[in-house]
Each structure stands twice: as structure tokens, then as C-alpha cells.
N, C-alpha and C positions, 0 to 999 in steps of 0.2 A: 370314254363316253360319260363317265360319272362327272367329270369336270364340266362338261357341257350342260348337264342337268342342273348343276349348282349355279352356273353363271347366268343363265337366262331363266326368269320365272316362266312357268307354262302359261299358255293362253287358253281361256275358256270363252267360246262364242255362244251367246244366248240371244234369243229374239225378244223384242220389246213387249212381252206379255206381262200384265200386272203382277202375277204370282212370281215370275222369274225376277222382276225388278225388285220386289220386296226381299227376295232371298239374297240379293246382292249385299245386303247389310251384313250377312254372315261372313263375307269375304273381305270386308273393309277394315280388318284389324291392323293393316300396315306391316305385316310380317313379310320377310323376303321370300317366304315359301308360298305366300298367297298368289293366286294366278292374276295375270293381267286379264281384264274382262273386256271383251268386245261385244257391244250391244248392236244387233241388227234391227233397224227400224223397218217395219212394213206398213202398208197402208191400212188404215182403219177409218171408220166413219164417225163423225160427230162426237158424242159424249165419250165414246171409248177412246178416241184419239186424245182427247183432252185429259182423260184419266191417266193414260200412258205417259203423256208429257209431264204431268205433275209428279208421278211416281219416279219417272226417270230423273227429273231434276233433283228430287230428294236423294235418290241413290247416288247420283253423280256428285252431289255436294258431300255426302258421306265419304265417297271415294277420294275426293280432294283433301278432306281432313285427314285421311289415312295416307296421303302423299302418293296415291296411285290412281290418277284420273282415268275415267273410263275412255275406251276407244269407241267412238260413236260412228257407226256405218249407216249412212242414209242412201247408199247406192241402189237399193232395191226400189226406192221411191221415185216417182216422177220428179224431174227437176223443178217443176213449177209448184211443188207442194208448198203451201203457205198456211200459217196458223194465225188466228185472230186477225186476219186481214192484213198482216204485215207483209210488206214487199221484200223484207230481208230474207236471206237464205235460211233454210231450216237450221243449219248448224249455228249460225249467228243467233237465231232466236233462242235455241237451247242454251247457248253460252250465256245469254242475258238472264234467262230463267234460273240457271244454276247459280249465277252470281247473286241474284236476288235472294235465293234460299240461304246462301252463306251469310249475306248481310243481315237477313232477317233473324237468324239465330245467334248473331254476334260472334260467329266463329272466328278464331284467330288462325289464319292459314299462311303457309309459306308463299310469299309473293312470286316465287319462281314456279309454282305449280299452277298450270292453267285449269280452267273449269272442265275442259274436255280435250281429247286428242281426235282430230278429224281423220276419218278413213276415206280414202279416195279409190276409185277404180283406176285402171291403167290409162284411160282416155277420157278424162273429165272435160267438160266444156270450159271455154274461157270464162263463162259467168261463174261456174262453180269455183274455178281457180281464183277468180277475183274475190269471192266470198272468203276463201281460205286465207288469202293474202291479208284481207281486212282483219280477220281474227288474229293473225300473227302480229299485225301492227298494234293491235290493242294489247295483246299479251303474247310474247314470243312462245312458240311451242313446236314440238315435233309433229310430223304427220306420218300417217300409215298409208302405204299403197298396197291394195289387195289385188293380186294378179290371179284371176281365176283361170283354171285350166281350159275351160270352155269359153271362148274358142282358143285353141292352143296357139294359133298364129299370133294372138295378141302378145305372147311372150317373146316372139322372135324379134320384136322391135322394142323390147323392154328398156334397154339402155336409153334409147332416144326418148321414150315416153317419160322416164324418170327425169331426164335432163330438162324436158319441157316443163314438167311440174315444178321442178326446182327453180327454173328461170322465171316462171310466171308468178309463183307464190312467194319467191324470195327465201324459201327454206333451203338451206344447204343440204346436199345429198347425205352428208354425215349425220343429219338430223332426221333422216327418213328411215322408217321401219318397213321392210318389204315382207309381205305375207303371201306366200305361195299357197293358194287355195286349190286343193285337189278335188274338192267336193265329195260326192259319194265315191267310195273306194271299193270297187268290186273285187279287186285282186291286187297284190303287190308283185310287180314284175321287174325283171332286171332292166328292161327298157325304160320304165318309169323312173327308176332310181337314177339311171344314167342321164336322162333328160333333166331331172331336177339338179343333179350334181353339176352338169354343164352350165345350167342357168346360174347357179350360185357362184361357180368359179368365175364366170364372165363378169357378174355384178360385183363381186369382191374386188376384182382387178380394176374395173373401169369406174365404179360408182363409190364403193366403200360405204354402204348404208350403216345406219346405227345398229340395226339388227336384222337378221333373217329368220323368218318363222315358217313353219309348215302347218297348214290347217287341213284336216280331212276328217271324214266320218265313215263308219261302217254301216250304220243303221239306215234302213229305208223306211219310207212312210208306211206305218201300219205293222212294222216288224214287232213281233212279241219277244223275240230273242235276237239280239244283235249278233251273236256268235263271236268269233275271234276278233280281237281288236286289231284290224289290219292297219289302222292309222298308226298304232304304236310300232308295229313291225316295220312300216315304211320309214318312220322317223328314226328308228334305231339303225336301219340299213344306211340311211342318208347321213346321219350324225357320225357314223363310224368312218366316213370318207370325206366329209365336208372340210374345206380349209378354214371355216369359221364355225362357231357354235350355232346350232339351229334350235330356235324356240319350238317347243312342242305345242301344237294347237289342237283342241278337241271341241267338237260340237256338243259334248256332254250327252244329255239325254235326248237332245234334239236331232234333227236330220239336216243334211246340207240343203240350203235353199230355203226360201220363205214358205212357211206353213199356211199363211193366210192368202186368200185371193185378194188382189189389189183392186182398189176402186177403179171401175172402168175397164178392168181387164188388163191394164198395163203394168209393167214392172219398172 
């Protein structure tokens, strides 16, 4: 298990709050022990949204300079989300903003490091996949597919879903990172470990992704004391039997799922 810890950097999932985005500067030193950072975007209105985008672009540019681009997850947002009246997809908009920050500060960056790594759900629309394909044509990059446990049935066709994403975006499956998101973890059971192990075995055999990660959290909204770190216990049980290294993912001080109400009540 020690070798697995050393081979894959851990994952830290944060939400697009201004304070959390500012704190990302502390993680951008470029050391192999620093976590990969996944930023979840949730709906906000007007000025707040623009402040978040500006700070996100700054944090993402710093991460690019550290050779560890942020994983950006916009799957909680309505697909029609647009900023500054642009008809482009949100990920493309952020990609352009990050490039502008890098160019504005005259930073010298590795041309192989993209401004961001897009995070997709398991069943993105053709329009979202088109946007991701356009990003890849501008600057080749890996993609992340986040497979949430709810609904569980979504994982039963995961191989077919990943092949569709690969075919439509032009990203080879070897350049896909699979993130198995267990959400809030009330308990670690043998059945849950077996389900995850089976999923990983099938995907390793049929897909061969760039990496496999496990994301989970023990805290619930309003908890004063999160108690035992059940996500760590689950990861340890899974890593001990997995045929491939499993990246450890943590919600940190946050909780699984968006903390903010989305505009119009949608997710």
C-alpha cells in the first residue's frame, strides 16, 4: 500500500469559494507530494460569480506554472451557464481567462501543460463533449470522468460511457482519469468495497485509464466533529486489493455535494 501512496498524488476537492481559491496558492509549489486539486463550480449570482472566476483564473495560472493544472468540475452547473454573454462553453471561457493571466504576467510555462483539465460526468451531452473536443484541439490534454455513486446504475454502463466520451472528444482512454465519487460515506461495508473493486477490475481490463481515484467524505452539513475518517478506511481496504494504484481523494473540510443553492433551484 505504501507504493500506491507514493505513485499517485492525493486529490483534494474544493468548491469555488473565494477563500478556498486563494488558499490554493499554498498548494502550487510543484512538489510531487502536493495534491491534485479539483475545483467544483457552483452557481452564484452577478458580482460574486465574476469574483470567483477572476480568482479561479489566478489560482489556475499559478497551478500551471507549478506544472499541476487544476481539475475543473462544472457538472453542478446548468449546461447553459454563460459568462460575459459569451456563447462558448464555460470551460472554454475559463481556459481563455487562464491563458490571459499567464500572458499578462509574462510567465514562461511548459507548452505541454494545459490551462485546465476538464472534469466530466458519466453522461455529458453532445454539446459539452464538443466543447471538450475543441479544448483538446487547441491544447491536447487529459480529461477526468467523475462517476458518482448516486445513481448507482450509472456505473453499470461505465465502460460504454467512457468509450462514448473518448470517441466524441478524441481523447484516448489512456488519457482519461476515472474518479469514483462515493459522496457522503455513512459506513464502510464489505459490499461497498466489493462493488468498487469489481468496477476497477473491469475498467482496468477493458479501458486502461490513466489513473483511478476514490473520492469520499465523512462530514455532513453542520457537523461539528466529523468523527472517524471513513473515507481513509475505505481507500485503504480498496487499495489493498486493487489491481492498480488508487488515488486517495478527500473533500477536506467541505462536504460532499454543493454547499450553495443554485440559481433557479437547478443543479
